[in-house]
N, C-alpha and C positions, 0 to 999 in steps of 0.2 A: 514474522516471526511465530504468533500464535497459530497461524493457520498452519504453518508446516509441523508445530508439536501435535496440534490436534489429528493431522492427518496420518503422522507416524502412529500416535497411539491408537487410532482406529484402525491402523492397519495391523497391528500387534493384536488385536483383539481376536480376529479369525485364526491367527497363527497359533495363538493359546488354545482355542478351541480344537483345532485340527492334532495339535500335541496330545491335549488331553484324549481325543478319541482315539487316536494310534495306539496310545499308552493302555488305554481299556481292551482294545481289540489283542495286541500283542500278549496280554496277560491271560486273556480268555482263551487264546489259542493253546496253552499249555496243555497236553492231553491229559494230565490228571484231574481228578474230579476235585475241585476244591473243597467239598464237603467231606469227602474221604480223607483229604491230606489233613483237615481239620482235626477230625477224630484221630488220626495216627499222632498228629502233635500231641495232644492232649492225653496220648499214652491211654486209648480205651481199650481195655482187654479185648473186647471179641465185638466186631464192627458187622452190623445187620444190615441190612437194606432198608428196614424203618427206622434205624439211626440217621442213615445217609439222607433219606428223604426228609426227616425231622430237621437235621443243619441244614439241608438246602432251604427249607422254608426259613429257617431263621437268619440265613445268609440272603435272602433274597433272590436265591438262583433258579427259583421256578418261573420266575417271570421272563417274559420277551428279552431279548439282547439291547434293543434300542431303548426300552422301558428300564433297563437295569443301568444303561449309561446315564439316562437323564435323572434318575435317582442318585446315581453317584456323584454326577456333577454337582448337582444342586447340593448334594452334602457336603463336596469340595468347597464350595463356595461358602459354607457355612463352617469351614475349617473343621469338619466332620469326616475324617477318613477312614473311618471302622475301626474294628478291634484286632488287636494281634492275635493269630492263630496260636502262637507258642504259650502266650499269657493271656487270656480272655480277660483278665479284671483289669487289662492294661489297653488303653486306646493306643492309636497309630501315633496320634498327636502327643500324646506324653511321652512316646518312644521317642520322637524327635526332638520332643523339648528336652529331654534328658542327654541326647547325644550331640545335637546342634552345637553347643556352646563350645565344644572342645575342638569341633571340625573348624569352626569361625576362626577361634584363637591360632590353630594350626595355620589356616590358609591366611590369616593377617599378618603372621610372623613371616610366612613365606613370600609373601608380596613385599614386605620391608626388606627381605634380603633380594629380592628382585630388582626394585628400585633402586636400594643402595648399592648394590654390584654393577648391574648391567650398566647404569649411566657413565658413571665415571671410568670404567673400563672401555665401553664405546666409545666413549670422548677421547681417550688417551690412544686407542687404536686408530682412531681417524686422523688425530694429531701427527702421531708417529706412523705414518703408513709404512708398510713393506720394512719398518723397524724390527728389531729384536723382540719387544715388547708384542708388537702385533702380530709376528709371525706365532709367537706362543700362544697366544690369545687365539689366533684362529686354528691351531692345532687343537688346543683344550675346547673351542667349541665342537669341531668336528668328532673330538672322542666322545663329548658328554652327551650331543644330540643322538648318536648312533646306540647309547646303552640306556635300556630300560630301567625304570625308575626302582623296582624290585632288586634288580643286581646292584644299582647303586647304593641303596639302602643296605643290603648284605655287605658290601665291601666296606662302607663306613662303620658298620659295626665291627667287622672284622679288624680294622685297622685303628680307629678311634676307641673303641669301647674295649676291645679284648687285648689288643698289642699296646697301646699306648696308655689304655685305663685312663682316659682322660675324660668322657662322659658316659652315661647308664644306657643299657643296650635296649631299654624299653620301659613300658611305663609312663605316668603322667604325674608324679608325684611333685614336681618342682620344674623351674624353668630349665634346668639342665638335661631334663626327659624331654624338652622342645625342640631342641638345637637341632641336632642331628634329622629327626623327619621334617622339620621343617626346610632344611638344606636341601635334603633330598628332593621333596616336591618341587623346589624353587629352581634347582639346576638346569633342568631342561629350558625352563623360560629365560633363566640367566642368560644361556647362551643364546637363545633366539635374538634376545633383544639387543645384545652386544653386536650380533650380525646386523640387526635392524637399525640401530643408532649409528653404526659405523659407515653404513652403505649410503645412510640418509645426509650425514654430515659431509661426506666426500661428494656426493651429487650437488650439495649446496654450494659447496666451496667454489664449483665452478659456475656459480651465478654470477649474474654481472655486477650486483648490490655489493658483493663482497669484493670485488676488484675495485668499485669505486670508493669503498670504505677504507680500503688499502692505499689507494693512491691519496685520498685526503689525509692522510697520516693519523688514522684511528689505532689506538693502541693494540696488539695484536690478540692479548687476552681478552680485550672486549669484542673484539671481531670474533673471536672462535666461542666466547659464551654468551652473549646477548644477542649475536646475528644468526651465527650457525648453529649452536647446539639449541637455542629455543626456537627456532624454526623448524629444525630436525624433530623436534619432541611433539610439534603439532599432529603429525602423521601417525605418532604412537599412541594417542590417546584412544582411539576406538580399540588398538589392539590391548593395549593395558585393561581397558574394560573389559574385553572379551576374556582376558584371563584370569578375572575375579571368578567367574564360573567355573572355568577350567580347574584354579588352583583347589576350590570347594571339591568339584566332582573326581578331581585327579587325588585326592587324599586316600581314596578306596583301597588301593593295593598298598600304599606306605602306612597305613594306619594299621592294618593288618602284619606287616613285617615288624613296626615296633610295637604293637599291643597299644596303641592309640585310642583310647574309647570314645571315638567319634561316629560318625554317620557312616562312613566306610566299613567299621567293624561290624556297625548293625545292619548293613546291607550283607554283607558277606555271610554273616551268621542266618540272615532271612533267606538267603538263597541255599544255604544247606537245610534249613528247615522248611524249606517251601512255605515261608510264610508271607503270603501272596499280597495282602495288603499292604506291608511295609514295602515291598517291593516295588509295587505299584505307584506309592506314595513318592518312591524316591527318585524313581523314572521321572514323574510328573515334576518334581520339585526341580530336579536338574533341568528341565526343557523350560520351566519358568524362568528360571535364573539366567540363562542364556539370552531367552527373548528380552527380559526386563531390562539386562546391563547393557544388551546392545542397542535397546531404544534409549536408555538414559545417555550413554556413552555418545551415540550419535546426536543425539540433541546437544549435549555439551560441546562437542566439535564444532557443531553448524553455529553455536554462540562464539565460541571462540576464534574461530578462522572466516575473518570477514570476505576472503572470496565465495564460501558456500553460501553466504548471505546475499551477498550480489546475485547468485545465480538462482 
C-alpha cells in the first residue's frame, strides 16, 4: 500500500511541473507586452519606451524565458505569485485569499446538492426501471445535460426570482443568495450521477451474489441498499473526487451570472483588465486541484476496494 501511494505521488510531481510550464508558456504567448499592459491598467497618461523598459525591468521581463520560468516557479513554491496589475498595492495571493472562501462555499453547497439529490434519484430510477419516475428522470437528465450553465442560471432567475419572487437574483448577503447559484452549478453533475448510479445499480443487479442473496431470503431493502447501492457507489468515488475541482473551476460563469464575489468573478475581471498574474495563477490553481484530487481519490479508492489492493 505504501509503495503504491509513494509511486502515485512521485508520478504527480512531474505532471504538476508540466502544467506549470504549459501555463507559463501560454501566458507569455499573448501578443500584448505585459509591461505596456501594466502601464495602461495603472492609467498612465503618456506611455514612453523608457517607462516600458523600466516596468519590464521591475517585472523581470528582461531575463531569458527559462530563467523567468525558474524564478516564477521558485516564487510559486513560496506562495509568491506576483502583484496584481490592476492594483499594484495588492498581491495575487491576497486577491485569491479574498475571493477563494466564497467560491469554496459555493462549491461545497453544490456538492451537497449533487450527493443529496443524485444518490436517491439514481437509486429509485434503478429500482423502478422503465417506470413513470424513471422515464421522467431520464427526460430530465437529457434536458439538463444539454443546457449550458449560464442559460440555466438565467432561466432560474427569471422563474424563481422574477416571476415567483422566492429568492434574490444576485449578491451574497445571506444563505438565500447561495441557493440559486449552487443549484445551477450542481445541476449538470446531478444529471450525470443519476445516470451513473442508475447504470451501475442495474449492472450489479445482474450479478450472481444478488441472486444468491435473494434465494437465501434476504430482505429486498437490504439487498438494494447494502449490497447493490453500496457496491455501485464504489465506482463513483473517483468521479466524485474529480467533481470537486470541476465544481470549483465551473463556478467561473455562474458567479458572473449571479454576481457572486468568488474566484470566477475575479478571473473574468482579470481577463478583461489583462491582469496576467491573476490569470496565470488561476490556471495553475485549477490544474493543481485536478492533479491533487485525482491522486487523493485514486488512493482512497485503492484503500476502499479490496480488488485493487490484490492487483
